[in-house]
N, C-alpha and C positions, 0 to 999 in steps of 0.2 A: 580226806573228802573226795567224793567221787566227781569226775569231771562231767560236765553238762554238755550234751550234744545236739546240734539242730537235726529235728527229724521232719522230713518232708517226702513228698512224691513228684517225681519228675516224668512228664510226658514227652517223649521223644518221637518226631515224625521220621520214619526210616528213610534214609537216603545213603547212597553208596558213598562210602569214604566219610560218614559222617563221624563227628567227634562230640565229646559231652565231658563235663566235669561234675561229678559228685561232691557237694561242697558240705564238708562237716568242719566245724571249728569249735574251739573250747569257748563258750560263752561267758566264762568268768573273767577271761583274759582279753584286753582289747587287742585288736589285730596288730596295732602299731607298737605294742609293748612286748618285749623279749621276756619270755616267761622261764626259760631255762636253755641248757646247752643241747644240742641235738644228739650228742652222744649218749645222753641219758633218756632219750625217747625211743620207745618201740611202738611200732604201728602195724596192725594186720587188717587187711580188707578181705572178706570172704562173700561168697553170693549164693543165696539159696533160690533154686527154681520153684516157682510157685506151685506148678501142677505135681512134679515128682517129688518135691522136697529135698532133693540132692543139693548137698553143700559141696561147694567148690572154693579152693583158695585162689585169690586173685593177685594179691600184692602183699608184700611183707618187707618191712624195714626195721633193722635191730642195730641201733648204733651205726656202724660203718658198713653193715652189710644189706644188701638189697636183693630181693627175689620177686621176679615178676612171672607169676604163673599164667597169666593170660597176656598173649603177645599184645603189645600196644597199651598196656597200662603203666601208670606213673604216679608217684607221689613225690612231690619236689622236697627234697630234705632241707632246702634253705628255708622253706616257711614253718617247719616243725618247731623252732625254738619260739615261734609267735603263737603257737597253739592251734595252727591250721595243718591238717591233715587230709587235703583235698584229693580225691582219686580223679585222675584224668584217663578217659578211655578213648582211644583212636580206633577209627574204622569200625563204629559200632554196627552190629547187626541184631536180628531177632534173636539169635542165642544169647545176647547179653541181658535180656530181659529177665528180672528177678528182684529179690530183697537183698540189699547189700548191707553188711555189717562192718562197721569200722570199731576195732578195739584198739585203744591206745593205753600206754603206760608212760607216765611222767613221774618218776620217783618223787615222792611215795605215793602219788595219785594214780587211780585207775579208773578207766570209764569206757562205755561203748555206746552205740547208738545205730539205729537202722535208717536206711533210705531206699525207697522203691523206685526202680527204673522200669517204666512202661514203654515199650516200643510199640509204635503203630505205623502201619503202611497204608497209604491212600490208594484205593482203587482206580484202575483205568476202565473206561466205558466205551464200548464200540457197538453201534447199532446198525444192523444190516438187514435188508438193503437201505441205503441211504436215500435213494429217491426211487419211487414206484410209479410206473404207469402201466395200467393194465385194462383189459376188457372187462365190461360189467357183467362177469360171470365167474362162478366158482369161488375159491377161498385164496387168501393170501397170508403167509406166516411171516413175522418179523422176529428177529434174533437179537438178543442183547448179551453181549459177551462183557463180563466183568472179570477183570484179572488183577493179579499182583496186590492183594489186600492182606492185611493181618489186624487183629485176629479173625477168627473164622466167622463170628455172627455177622450177618449182613441181611438188610432187607431190599428186595427188588420188587417194584411195583410198576404197573401200566397205567397210563391214562390217555384219554383221547379228547381233542377240542375239534368240534365241528366247523367247517369253513364258514367264516363270518361270525364266529362266536368267540367270546373271551372265557367261557365257562369250560373248566377242565373236569371231565367225569371220569372216575376210576372204573377200569375194566376188572371184572370180577370171574369171567368165564372164559374157557378155552385158552387158559394159561398154564404153562408147565415149566416150573423152575426147578432145577436140580439142586443137589446137595453140594455145598462148597467143599472143593477137594483140594489136596496140596500133592504136587507130582514131582516138584523140584526140591533141590538140596537147600534152598534159601528159606523153605517154611512158608511162603506166600501161598494164599489161596485163589482159586478161580471158580467161577460158576457161570452157568449159561440158563437164560430164561428166554421162553418163546410164547408169542400169542397169535393165534390164529383169529382172521376175521373174514366174514362174508363180504365179497366185493359187489356192490351195487350203486346206483346213482345217488343214493342218499348219503354215503359217505365220501363222495368226490370231494377232494380238496381237504379232507380230515387230516388233522395233524397227530400222529402217534407218538407217545412220549414214554421213554424208559427212565424211571427215576430210582436212584440208589441212594439208600442211607446207610452210613457207617460211622463208628465212633471216631474215626480217624478225621471225618469231614465236618467243617463248621457249619455248612449247609448242604442239603441234597444235591447229589451230582445228575444232571440230566443230559439225555441225548434224543433227538426226535427226528422224524421223517414224514413227509407228506404223501398221501395217497392220491393220486390223479387216476380218475376212471374214464376212460374213452367210451363214448356212446356212438354207435354206429346207426345210421338212418336205414329204414328198410329199403331195400331195392326191388324194384318190380321190373320185370323183364317182359316188355311188351312185344308180342309177335305179331306182325302183320303178314297177313297171308293175301298175296295178290294172285288172283286167279285171271288167268288169260283165257279169253274165249277166242276161238278160231272160228271164223265164219267162212263157210264154202259157199261161192257164187256159181250158180249154175248158168251156162249159156244156152 
C-alpha cells in the first residue's frame, strides 16, 4: 500500500536567519503510534526550482546514515518510527524557494509527496523630500524609493489630497517609474518612481502620497509628504524726490 502524504503550500516572509519546518507525515498512522523501526526507514528530500526546473538534493536518511546536502537541513530520526519525516530548514533565504518532494520507504510501503515553499520579502519605502517649502513658481519632483522586495512584480502609484479635503485623487501624468532590478547577491529587487508637479498657490498644503502594493503585504504600504508654497507680496519701491530750491536775495 502506498503511503499518503500531506500536500500544502507554505508562504514564508523573508527574514534573516529565519527557520521553517516542511511538515510531511504518514496520514494512515497516528503520530503517537509507533509504526516501525527507524532502521527500516529511508527518507529523501529534493527541491525543484520553479523557474529553471533544476532538481537539487536536500536531505537523505537511510537507516543509520544521514546526508545533508543543504547546510542547515535536518530530519529528526527519532520521529521516523511514528511516520513523520518533517524537514527543518535553518536560515532560510530566497534561494530555498521551490517545490520540495519527500520520498519515503517503510518496508514494504513506498510513497512520496510534494510541498511548495514560497518566500516573500516585504519592501521598504522612502519618500523624498520628506517636507517641502518652496516659492510659487516652477516645478517640484518627488521620489519614491522602494527597496528589498521579492518577487519582482510590484505596483507603485501616486495620489494627492488637497489641503482641507479628505478625497485622495490618483495622479496619472508626469510620472516616471523604472523597471524593478536586482543588483545584489541576495536576489532582492529595487525600483524608483518619480512624479513632477507644478508649484502654485492652489496646491499649497497638498499631501502627496506614494502607495506600494506587493503580494508580501497584507495592505498597501504608504509614505507621504506635504507641499508648502510660500507666497510673496508685491513690493513697491517709492522714490521721493526732494527738490531744493535756492533763492538768491539781492541787496
